[in-house]
C-alpha positions as a Markdown table, in Angstrom:
| # | Residue | x | y | z |
|---|---|---|---|---|
| 1 | Met | 28.3 | 7.7 | -4.4 |
| 2 | Glu | 29.5 | 11.0 | -2.4 |
| 3 | Asn | 32.8 | 11.1 | -1.3 |
| 4 | Phe | 34.0 | 13.3 | 1.7 |
| 5 | Ser | 37.7 | 12.2 | 2.4 |
| 6 | Asn | 38.9 | 15.3 | 0.9 |
| 7 | Tyr | 36.2 | 17.5 | 2.5 |
| 8 | Gln | 38.3 | 20.4 | 4.3 |
| 9 | Ala | 36.9 | 21.7 | 7.5 |
| 10 | Asp | 37.4 | 25.6 | 8.8 |
| 11 | Lys | 39.2 | 25.2 | 11.8 |
| 12 | Asp | 36.6 | 26.6 | 14.0 |
| 13 | Leu | 33.9 | 24.2 | 12.1 |
| 14 | Leu | 32.7 | 23.0 | 15.7 |
| 15 | Ala | 33.5 | 26.0 | 18.1 |
| 16 | Asn | 30.7 | 26.6 | 20.2 |
| 17 | Arg | 29.1 | 22.8 | 20.5 |
| 18 | Val | 28.9 | 19.8 | 22.9 |
| 19 | Ile | 29.9 | 16.6 | 21.3 |
| 20 | Leu | 29.3 | 13.6 | 23.0 |
| 21 | Val | 31.5 | 10.9 | 21.1 |
| 22 | Thr | 31.1 | 7.3 | 22.5 |
| 23 | Gly | 33.9 | 4.5 | 22.0 |
| 24 | Ala | 36.5 | 7.6 | 22.8 |
| 25 | Gly | 39.3 | 5.7 | 23.7 |
| 26 | Gln | 41.1 | 4.0 | 20.7 |
| 27 | Gly | 40.5 | 4.0 | 17.4 |
| 28 | Ile | 38.0 | 5.5 | 14.8 |
| 29 | Gly | 36.1 | 7.2 | 18.1 |
| 30 | Arg | 39.5 | 8.6 | 19.6 |
| 31 | Gln | 40.5 | 10.2 | 16.3 |
| 32 | Ala | 37.3 | 11.7 | 15.8 |
| 33 | Ala | 37.2 | 12.7 | 19.5 |
| 34 | Ile | 40.9 | 14.6 | 18.3 |
| 35 | Thr | 39.8 | 16.0 | 14.8 |
| 36 | Tyr | 36.4 | 17.3 | 16.7 |
| 37 | Ala | 38.1 | 19.2 | 19.2 |
| 38 | Ala | 41.0 | 20.3 | 17.1 |
| 39 | Cys | 37.5 | 22.1 | 15.1 |
| 40 | Gly | 36.6 | 24.1 | 18.4 |
| 41 | Ala | 34.3 | 21.9 | 19.6 |
| 42 | Thr | 34.1 | 20.6 | 23.3 |
| 43 | Val | 34.0 | 16.9 | 23.1 |
| 44 | Ile | 32.4 | 14.6 | 25.8 |
| 45 | Leu | 34.7 | 11.5 | 26.0 |
| 46 | His | 33.0 | 8.3 | 26.5 |
| 47 | Gly | 34.6 | 5.1 | 26.8 |
| 48 | Arg | 35.1 | 2.0 | 29.3 |
| 49 | Lys | 38.7 | 2.2 | 30.1 |
| 50 | Thr | 39.5 | 5.8 | 31.9 |
| 51 | Arg | 42.9 | 5.1 | 31.6 |
| 52 | Lys | 42.6 | 5.3 | 27.9 |
| 53 | Leu | 39.9 | 8.4 | 28.3 |
| 54 | Glu | 42.6 | 10.3 | 30.0 |
| 55 | Asn | 45.1 | 9.5 | 26.9 |
| 56 | Val | 43.1 | 11.2 | 24.5 |
| 57 | Tyr | 42.1 | 13.8 | 27.0 |
| 58 | Asp | 45.9 | 14.7 | 27.2 |
| 59 | Glu | 46.2 | 14.8 | 23.7 |
| 60 | Ile | 42.7 | 17.3 | 23.0 |
| 61 | Ser | 45.2 | 19.6 | 25.7 |
| 62 | Glu | 48.1 | 19.6 | 23.9 |
| 63 | Leu | 46.1 | 21.7 | 21.2 |
| 64 | Lys | 45.4 | 24.3 | 23.5 |
| 65 | Arg | 41.7 | 24.3 | 22.8 |
| 66 | Glu | 38.5 | 23.5 | 24.8 |
| 67 | Glu | 39.1 | 20.9 | 27.5 |
| 68 | Ala | 37.6 | 17.6 | 27.1 |
| 69 | Val | 35.2 | 16.0 | 29.7 |
| 70 | Ile | 35.5 | 12.4 | 30.5 |
| 71 | Phe | 32.9 | 10.0 | 31.1 |
| 72 | Pro | 33.7 | 6.9 | 31.4 |
| 73 | Phe | 31.0 | 4.3 | 31.6 |
| 74 | Asp | 30.3 | 0.2 | 30.0 |
| 75 | Phe | 27.5 | 0.3 | 27.7 |
| 76 | Glu | 27.3 | -3.3 | 28.9 |
| 77 | Lys | 26.3 | -3.3 | 32.0 |
| 78 | Ala | 24.2 | 0.2 | 31.7 |
| 79 | Thr | 20.3 | 0.3 | 32.8 |
| 80 | Glu | 17.9 | 2.7 | 31.3 |
| 81 | Asn | 18.5 | 4.9 | 34.5 |
| 82 | Asp | 21.8 | 5.4 | 33.7 |
| 83 | Phe | 21.7 | 6.8 | 30.4 |
| 84 | Tyr | 19.2 | 9.4 | 31.6 |
| 85 | Thr | 22.0 | 9.6 | 34.7 |
| 86 | Ile | 24.8 | 11.0 | 31.9 |
| 87 | Ala | 22.1 | 13.3 | 30.2 |
| 88 | Glu | 21.4 | 14.8 | 33.6 |
| 89 | Ser | 25.3 | 14.6 | 33.9 |
| 90 | Ile | 26.1 | 16.3 | 30.9 |
| 91 | Ala | 22.9 | 19.0 | 31.1 |
| 92 | Ser | 24.5 | 20.3 | 34.9 |
| 93 | Gln | 28.3 | 20.2 | 34.1 |
| 94 | Leu | 28.0 | 21.5 | 30.4 |
| 95 | Gly | 24.2 | 23.1 | 30.2 |
| 96 | Arg | 23.5 | 21.5 | 26.1 |
| 97 | Leu | 24.6 | 19.2 | 24.1 |
| 98 | Asp | 25.1 | 19.8 | 19.5 |
| 99 | Gly | 25.9 | 16.5 | 18.8 |
| 100 | Ile | 27.0 | 12.7 | 18.7 |
| 101 | Leu | 28.8 | 10.4 | 17.6 |
| 102 | His | 28.0 | 6.7 | 18.3 |
| 103 | Asn | 31.0 | 4.8 | 17.9 |
| 104 | Ala | 30.6 | 2.5 | 21.3 |
| 105 | Ala | 31.0 | -1.3 | 19.8 |
| 106 | Phe | 31.3 | -4.8 | 20.5 |
| 107 | Thr | 31.7 | -8.3 | 19.0 |
| 108 | Tyr | 33.7 | -11.5 | 19.5 |
| 109 | Gly | 34.4 | -11.6 | 16.0 |
| 110 | Pro | 32.6 | -14.2 | 13.2 |
| 111 | Ile | 31.0 | -16.7 | 15.2 |
| 112 | Pro | 28.3 | -19.1 | 13.4 |
| 113 | Phe | 24.9 | -18.6 | 14.9 |
| 114 | Glu | 24.5 | -22.5 | 16.4 |
| 115 | His | 27.8 | -21.7 | 18.7 |
| 116 | His | 26.1 | -18.3 | 20.1 |
| 117 | Thr | 24.8 | -18.3 | 23.5 |
| 118 | Leu | 22.1 | -16.4 | 24.4 |
| 119 | Glu | 23.8 | -13.9 | 26.7 |
| 120 | Gln | 26.6 | -13.5 | 24.1 |
| 121 | Leu | 23.0 | -12.1 | 21.4 |
| 122 | Gln | 22.2 | -10.3 | 24.4 |
| 123 | Thr | 25.5 | -8.5 | 24.9 |
| 124 | Leu | 26.0 | -7.9 | 20.5 |
| 125 | Met | 22.4 | -6.3 | 21.0 |
| 126 | His | 22.7 | -4.2 | 24.3 |
| 127 | Val | 25.8 | -2.5 | 23.0 |
| 128 | Asn | 25.5 | -2.2 | 19.3 |
| 129 | Leu | 21.6 | -1.2 | 19.2 |
| 130 | Leu | 19.9 | -0.7 | 22.3 |
| 131 | Ala | 22.1 | 1.1 | 24.3 |
| 132 | Pro | 22.7 | 4.3 | 21.6 |
| 133 | Ile | 19.1 | 4.4 | 21.0 |
| 134 | Thr | 18.4 | 4.8 | 24.8 |
| 135 | Leu | 21.3 | 7.1 | 25.1 |
| 136 | Thr | 19.8 | 9.4 | 22.0 |
| 137 | Lys | 16.2 | 9.4 | 24.0 |
| 138 | Ala | 17.9 | 10.3 | 27.2 |
| 139 | Cys | 20.2 | 13.1 | 25.1 |
| 140 | Leu | 17.3 | 14.0 | 23.8 |
| 141 | Pro | 15.7 | 17.5 | 25.2 |
| 142 | Leu | 19.2 | 18.5 | 25.4 |
| 143 | Leu | 19.6 | 18.3 | 21.6 |
| 144 | Lys | 16.2 | 20.2 | 21.0 |
| 145 | Leu | 17.8 | 22.8 | 23.2 |
| 146 | Ser | 20.3 | 23.2 | 20.2 |
| 147 | Asn | 20.4 | 25.8 | 16.9 |
| 148 | Asp | 21.9 | 22.8 | 14.8 |
| 149 | Ala | 22.2 | 18.8 | 16.5 |
| 150 | Ser | 23.7 | 16.3 | 14.7 |
| 151 | Ile | 23.5 | 12.4 | 15.6 |
| 152 | Val | 25.9 | 10.1 | 13.9 |
| 153 | Met | 25.5 | 6.1 | 14.3 |
| 154 | Thr | 28.6 | 4.1 | 13.2 |
| 155 | Ser | 27.1 | 1.3 | 10.9 |
| 156 | Asp | 29.3 | -1.5 | 9.7 |
| 157 | Asp | 29.1 | -3.3 | 6.4 |
| 158 | His | 28.2 | -6.6 | 7.4 |
| 159 | Gly | 24.9 | -4.7 | 9.0 |
| 160 | His | 24.3 | -3.0 | 5.4 |
| 161 | Val | 24.9 | -6.1 | 3.1 |
| 162 | Pro | 24.3 | -9.1 | 5.7 |
| 163 | Ser | 27.2 | -12.1 | 5.8 |
| 164 | Ala | 27.4 | -15.0 | 7.6 |
| 165 | Tyr | 29.0 | -15.8 | 10.3 |
| 166 | Trp | 28.6 | -11.7 | 11.5 |
| 167 | Gly | 25.2 | -12.8 | 13.6 |
| 168 | Ala | 24.1 | -10.8 | 16.0 |
| 169 | Phe | 26.6 | -8.0 | 15.3 |
| 170 | Ala | 25.4 | -7.6 | 11.9 |
| 171 | Ile | 21.8 | -7.8 | 12.6 |
| 172 | Ala | 22.7 | -4.6 | 15.3 |
| 173 | Lys | 24.1 | -2.8 | 12.8 |
| 174 | Ala | 21.2 | -3.4 | 10.3 |
| 175 | Gly | 18.7 | -2.3 | 13.3 |
| 176 | Val | 21.3 | 0.9 | 13.2 |
| 177 | Glu | 20.2 | 1.9 | 9.7 |
| 178 | Thr | 16.2 | 1.2 | 10.1 |
| 179 | Tyr | 16.6 | 3.5 | 13.4 |
| 180 | Val | 18.2 | 6.0 | 11.5 |
| 181 | Lys | 15.3 | 6.2 | 8.7 |
| 182 | Ile | 13.0 | 5.8 | 11.2 |
| 183 | Gln | 14.1 | 8.6 | 14.1 |
| 184 | Ser | 14.4 | 11.0 | 10.9 |
| 185 | Glu | 11.0 | 10.6 | 10.0 |
| 186 | Glu | 9.7 | 10.9 | 13.8 |
| 187 | Trp | 11.8 | 14.0 | 14.0 |
| 188 | Thr | 10.6 | 15.7 | 10.6 |
| 189 | Leu | 9.1 | 18.4 | 13.8 |
| 190 | Phe | 12.1 | 19.4 | 14.8 |
| 191 | Pro | 14.4 | 20.6 | 11.5 |
| 192 | Asn | 17.3 | 21.2 | 13.7 |
| 193 | Ile | 18.2 | 17.7 | 14.7 |
| 194 | Arg | 19.6 | 15.1 | 11.7 |
| 195 | Ile | 20.5 | 11.7 | 12.6 |
| 196 | Asn | 22.5 | 9.8 | 9.8 |
| 197 | Ala | 24.7 | 6.3 | 9.8 |
| 198 | Leu | 27.9 | 6.1 | 9.2 |
| 199 | Ile | 30.1 | 2.9 | 7.4 |
| 200 | Pro | 33.6 | 3.3 | 7.8 |
| 201 | Gly | 34.5 | 0.9 | 5.9 |
| 202 | Pro | 38.1 | -1.5 | 6.6 |
| 203 | Val | 40.3 | 0.7 | 8.5 |
| 204 | His | 43.1 | 0.1 | 10.6 |
| 205 | Ser | 42.2 | -0.4 | 14.2 |
| 206 | Pro | 41.4 | -2.3 | 17.4 |
| 207 | Gln | 38.4 | -4.4 | 16.5 |
| 208 | Arg | 39.2 | -4.4 | 13.5 |
| 209 | Ala | 42.6 | -6.1 | 14.2 |
| 210 | Lys | 40.6 | -8.4 | 16.7 |
| 211 | Thr | 38.3 | -9.6 | 13.6 |
| 212 | His | 40.8 | -10.1 | 10.9 |
| 213 | Pro | 44.0 | -10.8 | 13.0 |
| 214 | Gly | 45.7 | -12.2 | 9.7 |
| 215 | Glu | 45.2 | -9.4 | 7.9 |
| 216 | Leu | 48.0 | -7.3 | 6.2 |
| 217 | Lys | 47.5 | -4.3 | 8.1 |
| 218 | Asn | 49.9 | -2.1 | 6.1 |
| 219 | Lys | 47.1 | -2.2 | 3.1 |
| 220 | Leu | 44.3 | -0.5 | 5.9 |
| 221 | Leu | 43.4 | 3.1 | 5.5 |
| 222 | Gln | 44.1 | 4.9 | 8.9 |
| 223 | Pro | 41.2 | 6.2 | 11.4 |
| 224 | Ser | 42.6 | 9.8 | 10.2 |
| 225 | Ser | 41.9 | 8.9 | 6.5 |
| 226 | Leu | 38.1 | 8.8 | 7.5 |
| 227 | Met | 37.8 | 12.2 | 9.1 |
| 228 | Gly | 36.7 | 14.6 | 6.8 |
| 229 | Thr | 33.4 | 12.8 | 6.3 |
| 230 | Tyr | 32.9 | 12.4 | 10.0 |
| 231 | Leu | 33.1 | 16.3 | 10.1 |
| 232 | Tyr | 31.0 | 16.9 | 7.4 |
| 233 | Leu | 28.3 | 14.9 | 8.7 |
| 234 | Met | 28.8 | 16.6 | 12.1 |
| 235 | Gly | 29.2 | 20.0 | 11.0 |
| 236 | Pro | 26.9 | 22.4 | 10.0 |
| 237 | Glu | 27.4 | 22.0 | 5.9 |
| 238 | Ser | 25.2 | 19.1 | 6.4 |
| 239 | Lys | 22.0 | 20.2 | 7.6 |
| 240 | Gly | 18.9 | 19.8 | 6.1 |
| 241 | Arg | 20.6 | 15.9 | 5.8 |
| 242 | Ser | 18.7 | 13.0 | 7.4 |
| 243 | Gly | 18.2 | 9.6 | 7.8 |
| 244 | Glu | 20.9 | 8.6 | 5.6 |
| 245 | Val | 23.6 | 6.2 | 5.2 |
| 246 | Leu | 27.0 | 7.5 | 4.0 |
| 247 | Phe | 30.1 | 5.8 | 3.0 |
| 248 | Cys | 33.9 | 6.7 | 3.9 |
| 249 | Gln | 35.1 | 4.0 | 1.3 |
| 250 | Ser | 33.7 | 3.8 | -2.1 |
């Protein structure tokens, strides 16, 4: 299994690129946004809570590189038109888009299927699968204009190897991997666009704390230790790789 944990990125690896990071307010998304900015990207920060995005914006400003852009937005309540509005705003404000890291996620934690309501099932599918698919579709005209566009979809161990009690969250993440493979085949006429799924594995993050409250946090990796893989997939050296599922931890 390939491991890019020690991948060394040039400080200008992502210079002159505009990258949208969903779920950028905390955890892996926050770290990825800062890391991409440190490598020269103009980062679009998506998340539900403006205050968290403003904090990330301030951290990026301290890098003295490109200024970030904030897009507060709630995937759970979004309609199809809302996603196209985001794409139109990116086009009007920045004029281009070279990458998307789909990191936004939501889970109620381990629950047996028999205890899930229909509303909960719909929320899990909408936020974790339908929203990133629709946002990618809405942004496709911009991505087609890029010389080298990369879409990275965050999957999950429970979606890759289904296990009891992870319900619609696991199904949604399994759907992400299937979507990546299908979409990659459909984009064979667009060699400038690639799409891959990335499984971060157990990591010290707010979502992990929510789903595994009794876990010893000092035994988990920090999000910063995963960034080699996130940089590799978003940067030009991964060009030509598409439709794959990669792991941050072996």
